[in-house]
N, C-alpha and C positions, 0 to 999 in steps of 0.2 A: 504493500499500500504506499510506504514511504516513497519507492521509486516512481510509482504513478503520479503522486502529488508533486514531486520534484519536477517531473516531465511537464506537468501541467503549468506549473509556475514558469518554467523556462519558456514554454511556447507562449503563454499569455502575456508575459511581461517582457519578452525579448524585443518586442517593438518599440519599447520606451527608451531604449538606449541609443545613444548617438551612433550612427553607422560608422564602420571602419573601412577605410579604403587603403590601397597599397600606399605606404608612406614614402617610399623611394628614399631620397637623402635628406628628407626632412629632420630637422633638429628636434630633439625631445623637448616637449612643451612642459612648462611648469604646471603643477597640478593646482586646481582650484575648486572649492566646494561650492557648487551651484544649488540654489534652493530647489530647483526643479528635478534634480537627480534623484534616482531611487523610485521605488514603487509608490511611495506616498509624497513624493516631491511636488510642489507647486510653484507657480510663477510668483515673483515678488513684483506687485504691481507698482510700488513706489519706485523700484529700480527701473522697470519697463518705462514708466512715464519720464524719468530722468533720461533714459536712453533715447526715447522719441525726441526729447529736446536736443540731445546731441546730434542725432541724425538730421534733424531739420536745420540746426544752426551750422553744423560742420560738414556733414557727409552729403547732404542732398545737392550741394553745389556741383558735385561730379557723378554721384552714383544714384541710380534710379531704384525705386522700390514697386515695380510694375504690378506685382501680384497682390498687393495689399490694398484694400479699399478703406477709405477713411472711416466708414461706418464700423469697421472692425475694431477701432480704437475703443469702443464701448468695453471691450474685454480687459482694457488696461485700467478700468475703474472710472472712465469719464462718463458723464451724463450725456443725454441727447442734445442739450443746448450747448455743452462745451464741444461736442463733436462738431456741431453745426458752425460754431464760431471758428474752430480750428480749420475746417474745410474752406470756409469763407476767405481765409487769408491767401488761398491759392487763386491763381487765375487759370482757367481751363479753356482749351479750344474746343468748340462744339460746332454742330451744323451738319450739313448745310442748312440755311434758313430757306424761306420761301423764294428768295432770289437766287438760290443756288450757291450761296457764299458761306464761307466758314466765319465764325464770329467767336469772340472771347466773352466769358461770363465768370462770375464767382463760382468757386467750387462748392459742391454739395457733398453730403455724406456718402452718396452712392458712387462718387468718383474714386478712381484709384489715384494714388500719389502721382502727380505729373512728373514726367522725366525732365531732367535738367537740360537735355538737348533735343533738338528737333528729330534727329535720326542718329544712327550709330556712326555714320561717316562724319558728321558734325562733332560728335563727341570724341572721335579719334583725332580730328584735326585740332581740337582744343587741348588735347592731352598727349602730345608728342607721338602721334600716330597710332595709338592704341586706346580703344574705348574702355572707360572704367566699366568693371562688371556690375550687373544688377545685384543688389543685395538681398532680394526677396528670399532666396533659398540658400544664402551663403553659408548659414549656420549648419546646413546639412550636406553641402557641397564639398567642404574641406575636411581633411582629417583632423580630429580633435574638436570639430564644431565650434562652439562659442569659446572654448579655451584657446583655440588657435587664433580667432579673431582678437581676443583680448591680448594674447601674447604678442601677436603681430603689431598691435597699436602701441604696446609698450616696449617693443624691441628695437627701436631706433638707437643706434650708437655710432661713434666715430669709427670709420673703417681702419683696419690695420694699415701700417705704413706701407706694406707691399701690395696693397689691393688698389687698383685704379678704378674708381667708381664712376668716372666720367659725369654724365648728366644724372646718375642714378643715386639712390640712397643705400646705405648699409643697415640691414635688419637682421638681427641675431636669429630670428625665427622663421625667416622666409627662406625656402629651399634655394640654395645657391647664394643667399644673403644679399644679392643686389636686386633692388625693387624700384620700379618706376614711380611709385607714389611716394612723395615726400611725407615726412611725418605730419599727420593731420591734426594731431592734438598737442596743446601746450597748456600750461597751468593757467586755470581760470579762463579757459577759451570760451566757456558758456557761464551764465549765471543761473544757477538752479533755482526755480521758483519755491522749492521747499527749503531753501537755505543750506543744503548740503555743500561742503567745500568741493569745488570742481578741480580736484587734482587729476592729473593724467591717468593714474590707476583707477580712480573712481569713474571717470568718463569712459574709460575703456571697458570696465566691467558693466556699466549700465548700458551702453550701446550694444554690447555683446548679448546681454540678457535680452534686450529688445528684439535684436535680430534672431535670437533663438525662437522667440515667440512668433515672429514673422514667418519663420520657416515651419513651425509646428504649432499653429494656433489651437489646435484640438488636442494638445498633449494631456492636458488635465482631464478633459472628458473621456479619452480613451483609458487613462489610468482608473478613473472611477468605474468605467464599464468592466475593465478587467478585474478589479476588486470584486465587484458584485458577481461576475461570472465564477470567480474562484470560491466565493462563499457558497454560491449555489452548487457548485461541483463538489465541494467538500460535504455539504449536507446531503446532497443526493448520493454520494458514495456511502456515507454512514447509513442512511436509509436503506439502501440496497444491501449493505452488509448485514444489517439487523434482520432484514427480510429473508435474506438467505439463511442466517442462522435459525430463524423460526421455521421456515419451510422444511429445512433439512434436520431439524433437531432430532426427530424420531428415527431417522436413518442412521445417524451417528450414535 
């Protein structure tokens, strides 16, 4: 019975872990305890709200978030009016209108985050020939997930004397160490609305937490479903075991 239960736990909760991919020559990442890890882990809404602020104030100038609709920010603890106000800060292209022309309007909760560039070629032209990647699924697309993003954002150091970086930057945790993105974070780059000191470590942690939610918005719901399924299966197993004992009691 122990083997059966162990197998059920592995199958049920295996989907809640960050996926592992071939690491290649990637440097070992520093460990970090995320609130959403483990069977009973949950997202930290305060951290995600701060992470959203970091994305909007720092990251959104280059990186898109195409797969996230602004109405989904309700999951971060905002109310409907706050989400409407947040969306209205953006200008969105819409149309065509009755004259067949495109027009601009204030954003609505149903809109997805607008991309910072009109198209991929425009993004590449503004960033040294390579378009910055969309961040919607970045926390699931990289080995280490949010821990990799956090390490990358805090891994900028001076290059060794024997390394010619050219127009690139040196990052301890980037495979090969030479990265086209300059260090995006600096002390107090944002002013958190909740008064939290905006250190580089804090901002990196918060935006990584936010991007994990962007990549897996239903993580908490799946965990809750998995726990309910496990409870049901355990009870069902015990009932069936008791029924078997009763039915075959006389035989034994």
